[in-house]
N, C-alpha and C positions, 0 to 999 in steps of 0.2 A: 685349407691346409689339412692334410690327412691326420686323423687320429692314430694312436698306436694301441693295439690290444696287447695285454700282458698275460703271460702264462701264470703268474702268481694269482690272478683273478679268476682264471678258467680251470686250471688243471687240478685244483684240490690236493697239491702235493704229489701227484703222480706224473709220469712221463708222457701220458697220452690223453687226448681229448677229441671229442668228435660231436658232430651235429648234422642233421638233415634239414634243409630248408626248401620251401617252395616260394619263390619271389614273383611278386607282382608289382614291386616298387623298387626304386633304385637302392643300391647299397653304396653308401658314401665311401670316398677313398679312405683307406686305412692300411696301416702297416701292422707288423707283429714283431714281438721279440721272441718267437718261436717259428719252427718250420711248419708251413701249412700245405696240405695237398687238397685241392679242391676238384672234385670230380663232377662233370657236367653231365646231367641227364637230359630228359625231355624239355621241351619249352623253347622260348626264344629270348634273346637279349644280346647286349654287347658287353665285352670285357675290356676294361680300360687299365693300363699300367704305364710305367715309365717308358716302356718300349713302344707301345703302339695301342690302337683301338681296333678291336676286331669282333665280328659276329661270332657268338659261341656256336659250338657244334656239339650234338650228342656224342660223347665219347672223349671229348677234350679233358685233359687233366692239367691243371695249373699248379705248378710246384714253386713255392716261394721260400726262399731262405730268409733267416731272421733280418729284419731291416727293410725288406722289399714291400712295396705297397701295391694295391690294386683296387678296383671298384667294379661294380655291375650297373648297367643302365638299361633303360627301355626294356625291362623284364616283363615277360608275360608267361605266366605259369612255368617259370624256369626252375628246375630241379638242380640244386647244388648240394653236394655232400661234402663236408669238411672233416679231414682227418689231420689232426695236429700232433706234433711231436715236440717235446721240450728240447730247448737248445742245449741245456746241460745233459739231457739224456743221450742226445745224439754223439756227445763226445765222451760219454762214460757207459752207461748200461747198454746203450744200443749201438756203441761204436763197432761191434763185431759184424754188423750188417754191411760195413764197407768191404768185407771179404767176399761178398756175393756180388759179382760184377754188374748184373742188371739193376740191383738195388743201389749199388755205389753210383751208378750213372743216374738213376732216378732221383736220388736224394742229395747227392753232392756234386757230381760232375755236370750234369745238364744244366742246373740253375746257374752255374757260374761259368760255364764255358760257352752257352748259347746267347748270352747278353751281359752287359756290364753290371746290371742292378740286381743280380741274384734271383732271376725268375726264368722259368722255362715253361713252355706249353707244348705238351705232347699229345698224341693221339692213340687211343686204344679202341678196341672193337665195341660197339654198342653194348653187345651182350656183357662183356667184361665190365664196362661202366656200370651197367645195371646191377651186376652181381656185387661190385664194390660198394655201390650205394646202399644196397641191402645190408651188407656187412657192417657199414658205418652207422646205418640206423639201429643195428643191434648193439653196437658200441654205445650209441647214445643211450640206449635203454639200460645198458650195464652201468653207465655213469649215473643215471637217474636213480637206480637202485643203490648204488655206492653212496650217493648224496644223502639219500634217506636214512643211511645207516652210519654217516660220517662220524657220529659221536657215539662211541661204545661206552660200555659201563664205567670205564675208568677215565672218561673224558677225552680220549685220544681219537684222532682221525685214523680210520682203518688204513693199513698199508694197501697200495695197489696190488692186486693179485695178478696171477698168471693169465687170467681171462682177458683183461685189458691188452696186455702185450700180445696175447694170442690173437685178438681181433686185429691189432695193428699189423701183425706178420701176415694174417690172412688177406687184408686189404692190399698190402704190398705185393704179395704172391699173385693175386687176381690181376692187379694192374700190370705186372711184369709179364705174365702169360698172355695178356691181351694186347700188348704193344703192337702197333702196326708197322713201326719202322725199326725193328730189331736188326742189329748188324748181321750180315751174312755168316760171319765167323764168330764164335763166341769170344768174349774178352777173357784176357789172361788173368789169373789171380794176381792180387797186388804184389809187386816186388817188394821183398823185405827191406830194401834200401829206402823205398818210398814210404812204408810204414814207419820205419825208424826216424826219417826225416820229419814226417808229420808230427810224431810224438815229440821230438826235439823242438820243433816250432811252437807247438801248443803249450809246452811246459814253460816257455819263456818268450812270450810274444815281444817284450820290450827289448830283447837283445838285438843289437845292431847286426843281424845276420848278413853274411856274404855268401854268395854261391860257392866260392872256393872253400869256405870253411865247412859248409854243409857236405860238400862232396868229399872233403878229407876225412870227415867224421864217419863216413860210410864207405871209405876206401874205393871211391869211383872218381873217374873223370868228370869234371863239371858239366861238359856237354852231354855226356851219357846220362847223368842224373836228371838233366833238364828234359832229355827225350823220354826217360822213364816217366817223369812226372806228368808231362803232356799226354803220354799214353794212357795214364791211369786217372788223371784228374781234369785234363783239359787245360791246365795252366802250368807255367813255369813254377819252380819253388818259391821264388819271391813274389809271383802273382798270387799264388796260393797263400802265402804269408799275409799279403795285403787284404785278401778276403777274410781271413781269420781275425786280422786286427779290426777290420770295419765291423764284424759281427760282435766282437768283444766290446768295442767302443759303444755300440748301440745298446748293449746291455748296461754298461756303466752309465750311460747318459739317462737311462730310464730309471735305474735302481739306486742311484747315488746322487748326492748334490755337489759332486766334484766340479769344479769350473772345467769348461770344455778344453781349455789348454791342458789342464792336468789329466783329463781323460786321454787326450792324444798322447801326452807323455807316457801314461801308464801302459799303452799299447805299442810303444815304440816310435811314435810320431812326434818328436820334441817340438818341432816348429809349428806353432798354431795355424799359420797360413797353409802350410803344406798339409797339415791334418785335415783342415777344412776341405781343401781341393781334393784329397784323395777319398775322404768320406763321401763327399758329394758324388764323385765319379762312380763309387761302388753302390751307394745306397740310394742315391736320387735327391737327397737334400743335404743342407748343411748341418753340422752337429747342433747348431742352435735351433734350427728349424725342426730337427727330429725330436729334441728334448721338449720344445714348446708344444708339439702336437701330442706328446704323451701325458701332458698334465690333465 
């Protein structure tokens, strides 16, 4: 059963974490309560997820939303660089990245539109992958320096400076520029109605939202709002809501002792059986299994 890695144990209070690895052994199946971007460099191995098993290729980028799991097998001198982003940071400090179409697709749309379990595998040029790996290696060195100074004279952990966020933006920019499957026409900026609806959903996940109510709130026809949502997120408004609920539920299962049924109710799925079914369809395991592997 996959274990779960937690941002509280890795991020030192900041929104970004990263590390460079050279693998000659298997990496056991594991999930995350944060977003992970794994950039593949040289070497050989296989990547396993809830979607499939595939040979890795130099330049592949694996993006996993919170709750998704993966593993590496049969590794031989395989270079993997991980750039990880706090789930809370994605919805707060870093939410402005959604306004950049190519980053919105990389971090939000592709992992939920290309498969049911919050994971996408994309391809960038080898040179871009190597540049991103070098930047992640520098991010790791910055984090090591921050760790060595984590206790200041007054006993407080130092705040994450702009350097770490700058590294993240640099990695994202390198990957965006190196994409080999960029659309022929640039994506449009997010429609204000989509932004307003996302904010409304995030503010109250437990509300029994109906498409008609969401459309009325932004003065649009329900069918038109659905088309806008699919254009910008790859999902319908209620499909997007389900993904938000699953990610919030994953966080509650890890960080609280609430019974699974109460976790479901807290995110808007009052029926425990329905909650278990929807959570499994979106995350790949039942709420009970997900909590057990996080212990």
